Each structure stands twice: as structure tokens, then as C-alpha cells.
C-alpha positions in Angstrom: 3.2 -28.0 -13.5 3.2 -26.3 -10.2 -0.1 -26.2 -8.4 -1.4 -23.3 -6.3 -4.4 -22.5 -4.1 -5.6 -19.1 -2.8 -6.7 -18.3 0.7 -8.8 -15.2 1.3 -9.8 -14.3 4.9 -12.9 -12.2 5.1 -14.7 -10.3 7.8 -17.6 -8.0 6.9 -16.3 -7.6 3.3 -19.5 -7.2 1.4 -18.4 -3.9 -0.1 -15.1 -5.5 -1.3 -16.0 -9.0 -2.5 -17.3 -7.9 -5.9 -13.9 -6.6 -6.6 -12.4 -9.8 -5.3 -14.5 -12.0 -7.6 -13.8 -9.7 -10.6 -10.1 -10.2 -10.0 -10.5 -14.0 -9.8 -12.5 -14.1 -13.0 -9.9 -12.0 -14.8 -7.1 -14.2 -13.5 -8.5 -17.5 -14.9 -6.2 -18.9 -17.5 -4.1 -15.9 -18.4 -2.1 -14.5 -15.5 -0.2 -17.5 -14.1 2.1 -18.9 -16.6 3.4 -22.3 -15.4 0.9 -22.5 -12.5 -2.3 -24.5 -12.2 -4.8 -22.9 -9.9 -6.5 -25.7 -8.0 -8.7 -24.1 -5.3 -9.9 -20.7 -3.9 -10.6 -20.9 -0.2 -12.6 -18.1 1.5 -12.6 -18.1 5.3 -15.5 -16.1 6.7 -14.3 -15.0 10.2 -17.7 -14.5 11.8 -19.0 -11.8 9.5 -22.3 -10.1 10.4 -23.0 -8.6 7.0 -23.8 -10.3 3.6 -20.2 -11.5 3.0 -21.2 -15.2 3.2 -24.1 -14.8 0.8 -22.0 -12.9 -1.7 -19.3 -15.7 -1.7 -22.0 -18.3 -2.1 -23.4 -16.6 -5.1 -20.0 -15.4 -6.5 -18.4 -18.8 -6.5 -20.7 -20.0 -9.2 -19.1 -17.5 -11.5 -15.5 -18.8 -10.9 -14.6 -21.9 -12.9 -12.1 -23.1 -10.3 -13.2 -25.0 -7.1 -14.3 -22.4 -4.5 -14.6 -23.5 -0.9 -16.2 -21.4 1.8 -15.3 -21.9 5.5 -17.6 -20.0 7.8 -18.0 -19.9 11.6 -19.0 -17.7 14.5 -18.0 -15.7 16.5 -15.1 -13.7 15.0 -11.8 -15.1 16.1 -9.2 -12.9 14.3 -7.5 -12.7 11.0 -4.6 -15.0 12.1 -7.1 -17.8 13.0 -8.9 -17.3 9.6 -5.6 -17.5 7.6 -4.5 -20.6 9.5 -7.9 -22.4 8.9 -7.7 -21.7 5.2 -4.0 -22.6 4.8 -4.5 -25.9 6.4 -7.3 -26.7 3.9 -4.9 -26.5 0.9 -2.8 -29.4 -0.4 -1.3 -27.6 -3.4 2.4 -27.2 -4.1 2.1 -23.6 -3.0 -0.6 -21.6 -1.2 -1.0 -17.9 -1.5 -3.0 -15.8 1.0 -4.1 -12.3 0.2 -6.6 -9.7 1.3 -10.1 -9.4 -0.2 -9.5 -5.7 -0.9 -7.0 -6.7 -3.6 -4.5 -4.0 -2.4 -2.0 -6.1 -4.3 -3.2 -7.1 -7.8 -3.3 -10.9 -8.5 -1.1 -10.3 -11.5 1.8 -9.8 -9.0 1.8 -13.5 -8.5 3.7 -13.8 -11.7 6.7 -12.3 -9.9 6.7 -15.3 -7.5 6.9 -18.0 -10.1 10.7 -18.0 -10.3 10.8 -18.5 -6.6 8.4 -21.4 -6.9 10.6 -23.0 -9.6 13.6 -22.6 -7.3 11.7 -24.3 -4.5 11.9 -21.3 -2.1 9.6 -22.1 0.9 8.2 -18.7 1.8 7.8 -15.8 -0.5 6.8 -12.5 1.1 5.4 -9.5 -0.8 6.9 -6.3 0.3 5.9 -2.6 -0.2 9.1 -1.3 1.5 12.0 -1.7 -0.8 13.2 0.5 -3.6 11.5 -1.6 -6.3 8.1 -1.7 -4.8 5.3 0.4 -6.3 2.9 2.1 -3.9 0.0 3.4 -6.0 -1.9 5.0 -3.1 0.0 5.7 0.1 -1.3 5.4 3.7 -1.7 8.7 5.6 1.7 9.9 6.8 0.9 9.1 10.5 0.0 5.5 9.6 3.2 5.1 7.6 5.3 6.5 10.4 3.7 4.1 12.9 4.1 1.2 10.5 7.8 1.7 10.0 8.2 2.0 13.7 6.3 -1.3 14.2 8.5 -3.0 11.6 11.7 -1.8 13.2 10.5 -3.0 16.7 9.4 -6.4 15.3 12.8 -6.8 13.6 14.5 -6.1 16.9 12.3 -8.2 19.2 12.1 -11.3 16.9 15.5 -10.9 15.2 14.0 -11.1 11.7 15.5 -9.4 8.7 12.2 -8.8 7.0 11.3 -5.4 5.5 7.5 -5.8 5.5 5.7 -8.1 7.9 2.1 -7.0 7.2 1.7 -6.9 3.5 -1.1 -9.3 2.9 0.4 -11.2 0.0 2.4 -14.3 1.0 3.0 -17.7 -0.5 4.1 -20.9 1.2 5.3 -24.3 -0.1 3.3 -27.3 1.0 6.0 -28.5 3.3 6.6 -25.2 5.0 2.9 -24.5 5.3 2.1 -27.7 7.1 4.8 -27.1 9.7 4.4 -23.3 10.1 0.7 -23.2 10.5 0.4 -26.3 12.7 2.7 -24.4 15.1 1.0 -21.0 14.8 -0.9 -19.8 17.8 -1.5 -16.0 17.4 -5.1 -15.4 16.2 -5.2 -11.7 15.6 -2.9 -9.0 14.1 0.4 -10.4 15.2 0.1 -13.5 13.1 2.2 -12.2 10.2 5.2 -11.8 12.5 4.6 -15.2 14.1 4.5 -17.2 10.9 7.7 -15.6 9.7 9.3 -16.2 13.0 8.4 -19.9 12.9 9.6 -20.1 9.3 13.0 -18.9 10.4 13.0 -21.1 13.5 12.6 -24.2 11.4 15.1 -23.2 8.7 12.7 -22.7 5.8 14.0 -20.5 3.0 12.5 -17.0 2.9 12.5 -14.5 0.0 11.0 -11.1 -0.3 9.7 -9.7 -3.6 8.6 -6.2 -4.3 4.9 -5.8 -5.3 2.4 -3.2 -6.4 0.2 -2.1 -3.5 -2.5 0.5 -3.0 -3.8 1.6 0.4 -7.5 0.8 1.0 -9.0 3.8 2.8 -11.6 1.6 4.4 -9.1 -0.4 6.4 -10.3 -2.0 9.6 -7.1 -1.4 11.5 -7.6 0.8 14.5 -4.2 2.2 15.3 -5.0 3.2 18.9 -6.4 -0.2 19.7 -4.6 -2.7 17.4 -1.0 -1.5 17.5 -0.7 -1.9 21.4 -2.3 -5.3 21.2 -0.1 -6.4 18.4 3.0 -5.3 20.3 1.7 -7.4 23.2 1.3 -10.3 20.8 5.0 -9.9 19.7 5.9 -10.7 23.3 3.7 -13.7 23.3 5.5 -15.0 20.2 8.8 -15.2 22.0 7.0 -16.8 25.0 5.3 -19.4 23.0 8.1 -20.4 20.6 11.3 -19.5 22.3 10.8 -20.7 25.9 11.0 -24.4 26.7 7.9 -26.3 25.7 7.4 -27.9 29.1 7.2 -24.4 30.6 4.7 -23.2 28.0 2.4 -26.1 28.7 2.0 -25.0 32.3 -0.3 -22.1 31.4 -2.9 -21.3 28.8 -1.1 -18.7 26.6 -4.3 -18.1 24.6 -5.9 -16.4 27.6 -2.8 -14.3 28.5 -3.9 -10.7 28.8 -2.6 -7.4 30.1 -3.9 -7.9 33.6 -2.3 -11.3 34.0 0.9 -10.4 32.2 2.9 -9.4 35.2 1.9 -12.4 37.3 2.7 -14.8 34.5 6.1 -13.3 33.9 7.0 -13.7 37.5 5.8 -17.4 37.6 7.7 -18.2 34.4 10.9 -16.6 35.5 10.8 -18.6 38.8 10.4 -21.8 36.8 13.2 -21.0 34.4 15.7 -19.9 37.1 
């Protein structure tokens, strides 16, 4: 039997976690034919609300082993996902968002890929077979499609949906991909898929049901420019020679230092 664990990153999710635990209770023993759920890992990314307390009380109602990782201060969703993924030792590990935008029942669509030993399975909202129950505002959808196209061009990845929060990884691919991952904030989705391709892991996309959560924490004016900046960092970190990367601290790279760092790297390369 194929074993699986869940990773759920959370940050100030007290209004959503009741829905999360309801989905987990409903999932027990009836949704995942051929799969054995081993562990549910919550990663509290520096929440300042009651998220931690809700997980502590809610885990008593879930029969499977529930682990809570909690730390301060907030470090970013990419960091939280990595922490959780590295805690799993199941055959496959699925991470998803606490808002349950994609129902857990959609995991059944992934089983055939697990049986065929596909390394990375990516849920997508952006092909003809996907079902979007509640759409994002038009402006958000427009920017999202533009971001996807730009990411495909910059990272040379043939992926239709980078940011759907429903992705599964085999044990072998997870260990390699997340040990290499460095991006801590919103650009992490693109980075982990870039690493998967770089090391030759098999990748499949599968259409899923998805509903927009109107309480999203994404701030378009703030987060999209920063995410685009992180796309550039992905190429720097993973495509440039390692001996060059080690000469500067990429985690502290910022807009103000960007130009100076580019100049110094180019002088070292050429």
C-alpha cells in the first residue's frame, strides 16, 4: 500500500482551520483508495492569532498522527512548506492550503500517478478539464495568467499552473528538491518545479476542482513585484556556477543591492 502524508502551512488561519479539520475528519478512511495516510503536518509560520491553539485542540479529533511545527517570526510560505516536507518519510507527500480551495477528495485523481511512480504531481486550475467553482476577480486572473507566462519564459518550464496549492512529491524527489530549495516566500512554487526539472524528475499536471478564497492574503501590488524578483533569484541560485553563488549571501539579496550584485557576478563569470 502506498503511504502518504499531508503538509499544511498556516499563517493566521484561525478563521479557516475549522474547515481544514472538518475536511481531515471526513477524509479518514473513505477518500483515498489504495493509500495509507500516515501523518498530517501543520507548520505554523509565526502566526499571531489563535492558529496554534486551534491546531493543538483540533488534532485530538483526527485519528491520524498530527504534528505541529511552530516558530517565530514569520519567515514565508516557502520556508513553511519546506520545513513540513522535510518532516515526512512517506512514499508521497502532498501539501495543500488550509483554506481547502481544492477539496481533499481531488487526491483520488493523483493515485494513478502514484502507482505509475511519477515523481511530482501538480494540481492545475488552468486547463480545459479543470473546474473553477468560484473565480478570482478578473484583474487577479489577468495578472495571474501574465505571471504564469512570464515564469514559463524565464524558467523555461512547460507548466500551466505554478501557484495552485495542491502538489504531491515522491519521497526521492522531495528529499532532493526541498534540500535544494532556497526561496522562502511566494516564488517557492516556481523554484521547486524548476529544481524538479533540473534534476530530471518526472512531472505530471492534473486538473482539479478549485474555488477562490475571497480572504486571500496575497497583496497584488506588493507580492507580485517581489515574486518576479524571486524568479530572477531562482536562476541565479540554481543556474549559475555554485562556486560563484557561494561568494555572496543570496538570502539577503534585495532591490537596492541588486544592481551591484549583478555587476560583481558578471565580472566573475566573464
